ZADO-1210 file (C-alpha; in nm, 4 decimals, padded with zeros to 6 digits):
<atoms>
<atom x="00.6504" y="-01.2749" z="-00.2047" code="MET" pos="1"/>
<atom x="00.7266" y="-00.9563" z="-00.3935" code="SER" pos="2"/>
<atom x="00.4663" y="-00.6841" z="-00.4303" code="THR" pos="3"/>
<atom x="00.4334" y="-00.4338" z="-00.7109" code="ALA" pos="4"/>
<atom x="00.5711" y="-00.1648" z="-00.4800" code="TYR" pos="5"/>
<atom x="00.8948" y="-00.3607" z="-00.4247" code="GLU" pos="6"/>
<atom x="00.9364" y="-00.4675" z="-00.7863" code="TRP" pos="7"/>
<atom x="01.1529" y="-00.1806" z="-00.9204" code="PRO" pos="8"/>
<atom x="01.4106" y="-00.2139" z="-00.6408" code="ARG" pos="9"/>
<atom x="01.4337" y="-00.5889" z="-00.7008" code="ASP" pos="10"/>
<atom x="01.4897" y="-00.5318" z="-01.0721" code="MET" pos="11"/>
<atom x="01.7668" y="-00.2738" z="-01.0200" code="THR" pos="12"/>
<atom x="01.9437" y="-00.5037" z="-00.7743" code="GLU" pos="13"/>
<atom x="01.9266" y="-00.7980" z="-01.0144" code="GLN" pos="14"/>
<atom x="02.0439" y="-00.5831" z="-01.3054" code="ALA" pos="15"/>
<atom x="02.3530" y="-00.4869" z="-01.1078" code="GLY" pos="16"/>
<atom x="02.3058" y="-00.1161" z="-01.1627" code="LEU" pos="17"/>
<atom x="02.5142" y="00.1163" z="-00.9516" code="GLY" pos="18"/>
<atom x="02.4177" y="00.3655" z="-00.6808" code="PRO" pos="19"/>
<atom x="02.3197" y="00.6296" z="-00.9378" code="GLU" pos="20"/>
<atom x="01.9900" y="00.4479" z="-00.9829" code="VAL" pos="21"/>
<atom x="01.9190" y="00.4213" z="-00.6108" code="HIS" pos="22"/>
<atom x="01.9176" y="00.7985" z="-00.5444" code="TRP" pos="23"/>
<atom x="01.6323" y="00.8371" z="-00.7911" code="MET" pos="24"/>
<atom x="01.4454" y="00.5479" z="-00.6343" code="GLU" pos="25"/>
<atom x="01.4894" y="00.6865" z="-00.2832" code="SER" pos="26"/>
<atom x="01.3762" y="01.0321" z="-00.3985" code="THR" pos="27"/>
<atom x="01.0650" y="00.8908" z="-00.5641" code="LEU" pos="28"/>
<atom x="00.9874" y="00.6814" z="-00.2560" code="ARG" pos="29"/>
<atom x="01.0276" y="00.9881" z="-00.0348" code="SER" pos="30"/>
<atom x="00.7944" y="01.1942" z="-00.2538" code="VAL" pos="31"/>
<atom x="00.5414" y="00.9104" z="-00.2668" code="THR" pos="32"/>
<atom x="00.5511" y="00.8687" z="00.1109" code="ASP" pos="33"/>
<atom x="00.5037" y="01.2430" z="00.1587" code="SER" pos="34"/>
<atom x="00.2048" y="01.2532" z="-00.0766" code="VAL" pos="35"/>
<atom x="00.0484" y="00.9498" z="00.0926" code="GLU" pos="36"/>
<atom x="00.1022" y="01.1062" z="00.4345" code="ASP" pos="37"/>
<atom x="-00.0595" y="01.4331" z="00.3221" code="TYR" pos="38"/>
<atom x="-00.3519" y="01.2426" z="00.1690" code="ALA" pos="39"/>
<atom x="-00.4095" y="01.0618" z="00.5003" code="ARG" pos="40"/>
<atom x="-00.3848" y="01.3820" z="00.7085" code="ARG" pos="41"/>
<atom x="-00.5928" y="01.6044" z="00.4774" code="GLU" pos="42"/>
<atom x="-00.8165" y="01.3826" z="00.2603" code="PRO" pos="43"/>
<atom x="-01.0578" y="01.6578" z="00.1506" code="LEU" pos="44"/>
<atom x="-00.7829" y="01.9008" z="00.0518" code="LYS" pos="45"/>
<atom x="-00.5993" y="01.6241" z="-00.1329" code="PHE" pos="46"/>
<atom x="-00.9161" y="01.5246" z="-00.3185" code="ALA" pos="47"/>
<atom x="-00.9795" y="01.8887" z="-00.4123" code="ALA" pos="48"/>
<atom x="-00.6235" y="01.9277" z="-00.5449" code="TRP" pos="49"/>
<atom x="-00.6457" y="01.6058" z="-00.7463" code="VAL" pos="50"/>
<atom x="-00.9841" y="01.7043" z="-00.8889" code="PHE" pos="51"/>
<atom x="-00.8603" y="02.0538" z="-00.9752" code="GLY" pos="52"/>
<atom x="-00.5443" y="01.9319" z="-01.1430" code="ILE" pos="53"/>
<atom x="-00.7387" y="01.6681" z="-01.3360" code="GLY" pos="54"/>
<atom x="-00.9987" y="01.9244" z="-01.4429" code="PHE" pos="55"/>
<atom x="-00.7354" y="02.1687" z="-01.5682" code="LEU" pos="56"/>
<atom x="-00.5400" y="01.9000" z="-01.7506" code="MET" pos="57"/>
<atom x="-00.8548" y="01.7625" z="-01.9120" code="GLY" pos="58"/>
<atom x="-00.9678" y="02.1101" z="-02.0116" code="TRP" pos="59"/>
<atom x="-00.6313" y="02.1994" z="-02.1652" code="ARG" pos="60"/>
<atom x="-00.5831" y="01.8657" z="-02.3431" code="MET" pos="61"/>
<atom x="-00.9257" y="01.8250" z="-02.4971" code="LYS" pos="62"/>
<atom x="-00.9260" y="01.8399" z="-02.8760" code="PRO" pos="63"/>
<atom x="-01.1133" y="02.1244" z="-03.0350" code="TRP" pos="64"/>
</atoms>
């Protein structure tokens, strides 16, 4: 059974795309794993960063 996390790799393999696609996938997986690891080690700091980034983005993007 395929999960949503495995879906993009399955699609690139079935499409027959070359190795140029896989470096991007491996980089994104590495970044995702690093962020998940940091969130597990430092949940309060991660929550503060996410809240702060969301607050700033919402403040800057709100229509006047």
